[in-house]
N, C-alpha and C positions, 0 to 999 in steps of 0.2 A: 504493500500500500504506500502511496505517496504521502509525504507530509503535507500539512495544510499550506505551508509556505512555498512548496516546490512546484505548484501548478501555475503555468504561465497564463497571463491575462490580467485585466485590471477592472475593478469595480467602477473606477472613474469613467470607464468607457461604457460598460454594460449597464450600470445603474444597480442599485441595491434592491433586493427583494425578489421573490419568485424563483422558479427553477426553469432554466432554458436549456434543453438538451443539445442545442446547436453551439453553445458556448463551451470553450475548452475548460473553463472553471466557473464556479458559481459564487453568488453574492447574497445568499440568504443564510439565515442562522443555522440551517440544517447542514451546511457544507462542512462544518466541523466534524459531524458524525460520519461523513462520507469521504473525508480528506480531499475535498474538491474545491476548497476556498481559493479565490484569486489572491494574488500577491498582496494587494492593498486592502483586503477585506477588513482586517482588524482596525485599520486607520479610518477607513471610509464608511463601514457599514455596521460596526459593533455599537453597543450601547444605545440601541433604539434609533440608529441613524438610517435604517432601511427606508423609512417613509420619506426621506428628504433628499435622496441622492439620485433620483431619476433624472437623466439628462433631458433637456427641453425637447418635447415632442415624443419622448420615449413611451412606448406602449406595447404590451404583449399580453396574450392569454397566459395566466399562471397555471402551471402544472406541478404535480407532485411525483416524486419517485415512488416506486412500488411500496416501500416500507416507510414512507414519510407521512407524518400526521399533519393535518391542516392546523394552522395556528391563527387565531383571530388577532388582527392588527388594526387598531383604531387610528385613522388618519383624518385629521380635521379637514373639512371641505371636500371629502371624497364620499360619494354615495355608492354603496354596493348595488350592482345590477344596472348602473347607468351605462349608456352606450359609450364605447371606448373612443379615445382620441378625438378626432374631429367629427365623429358621427352625430353630434348634437347640431351641427350646422344644417340649416334648412336649404335643401337642394331639391330640384325637380326629380321626382322618382320615376316618371314614366307611368304608363297605364298598366293595370294588373288584371289578367284573366285567370279565374280560378274554377276548378272543376272538382266534383266529388263522384265517387262510385258508391252507390248504396244498395242495400237489399230492398226489394219492393215493399217490404213490411217489417215491422219490428222497431227496435230502439233507434236505429239510424234514420228511419223514416220520420219518427217523432222528433229527433234532434234537428233535422232539416226544417221541419215545420216551425220549431221554436226559433231557430236562427232567422228564418224568414220574417217571423212576427216581430222579432227584436232588431231586425236589420243588422245582424252581426254575422261573423264567419264569412263564408264566400259571398253572401249578399251585400257585404260592404266592399267588395271588389268592384272594379270598373266594368267587368263583365263576368258572367258565371254560367255554368252549365252542369246539369246533374245527369249522370248515366246510371242505368240499371238494366237488368235483363228482362224486365216487364214494364209495360206502359203504366205509369202511375202519376198521381198529382199530389205530392206531399204538402203543397200549400197553394192558396189561390193564385192562379196564373202561372204556376210552376209545373212543368211537365217533364218527365224523364225522357232522355234520349235512349232508345232501346238498342242494346248490344246483344248479339247472339252469342252468349257465353254462359256457361254454368258457373254460378257464384259459390257453389259448394266446394270446399277444399279441405284437405286434411291438415292436421298439425304434425310437425316432425322436425327433422334436421337436428343439428347440434344444440340449438337453443330452444327447441320445442315451440316454434312459431308457426303461424299459418303459412302453408306452402302455396302462396298465391301469385308467384311471379308470372306464370303463364297467363293468368287472368289479366294482370295489369299490362302485359305486353299487348294484349288485344285491345285494351282500353286506350293505350297510348297510340296505337295504330289508328283507332277511330278518331281520336283527337286530331291527329295529323290529317286524316281524311276530311273531317268536317271543316277544318281550317279556321275556326273562330279565333284561335290564338293569333292569327296573322294580323289582326286589327289592333293588337296590344303589344306593349313593350316586353312584358314578362308573363310567364305562365306558372301557376302553382297548382299542384295536385294536393288536395286537402281531404283528410279523412273526416267523416261526419262527426266523429267523437273527439276531434282535435280542438283544443282551445286555440283558435286562430284569430289573431288581431292583425288585419291587413296593414294598418298604419305603421306598426312596428316593422313589418317586412319592407314597406315602402321606404322608411327611413334608412334602412340598411342598403337596399337596392340602389338608392340614389347615389351611393358612393362607388358604384360599379358600372358607371356609364360606359367605360371602355369596353365592357363585355358586349354592350349593345352595338357599338361601332364594329367590333370584330364579327358579330353575328350577321350584320348587314353585308 
C-alpha cells in the first residue's frame, strides 16, 4: 500500500470533497483509510476545509467507494438536491413529446386518468400519446393508439425483472412509424406509474442543445 503522502496530484487542482475515480489521488476525508490522499490534502482539505476548496466552476457527481460510508457535511448556502453548476440558468428547453404504454385496464389505466385530470405527467408535455394493445379511452378525449402486441410477459433474468424488451422494441418501432416525435425537440418514454415532472426534465435538456444540433 502507498503512503498517504506518496500519491501524486494536488487538492488545489481537484478541489476538496467527494470521490472521483478518474483522479490519481483523492481529497476527501476517507482517503486516509485508502492511502489515496493527494500530496497537499493535509494542508488544503483537513480540519473541515473540504467545503471551501472547490475551484471556481468546479462541479461533479459525488460517488463512494464500495466500502465507504456516506458522511453528512453541512455547507452554508448549499441546498441538497439542487440542480448542479449552471443548471439553474433559464435557457430554452425545446419542445417535449412524451408517450406511455399501458395495459387496457387496471392501475395504469387509472393512473393515466388521474394524470389527465390533474394535468400532470405526460399531459404536461408539449405533446403526448398513449399506446396499448386494445382501443380504450382512459380519460375524456384521450384514446389509445393500438399496437398489435401481447403485453403479457414473464419475470426473470439476473435481477428478476419483467422481460419486456421485445414489447418495447415494437412500441419504439411504432413511435418511429407514427412520426409524432418529429414535431418536437425531445422524446420521452414515461411509465404510467412514474413520478414524472416534465419541467425538471426541460431544465436539464436545455443544457444539451448541442445534442439537438448533432441530431439534425
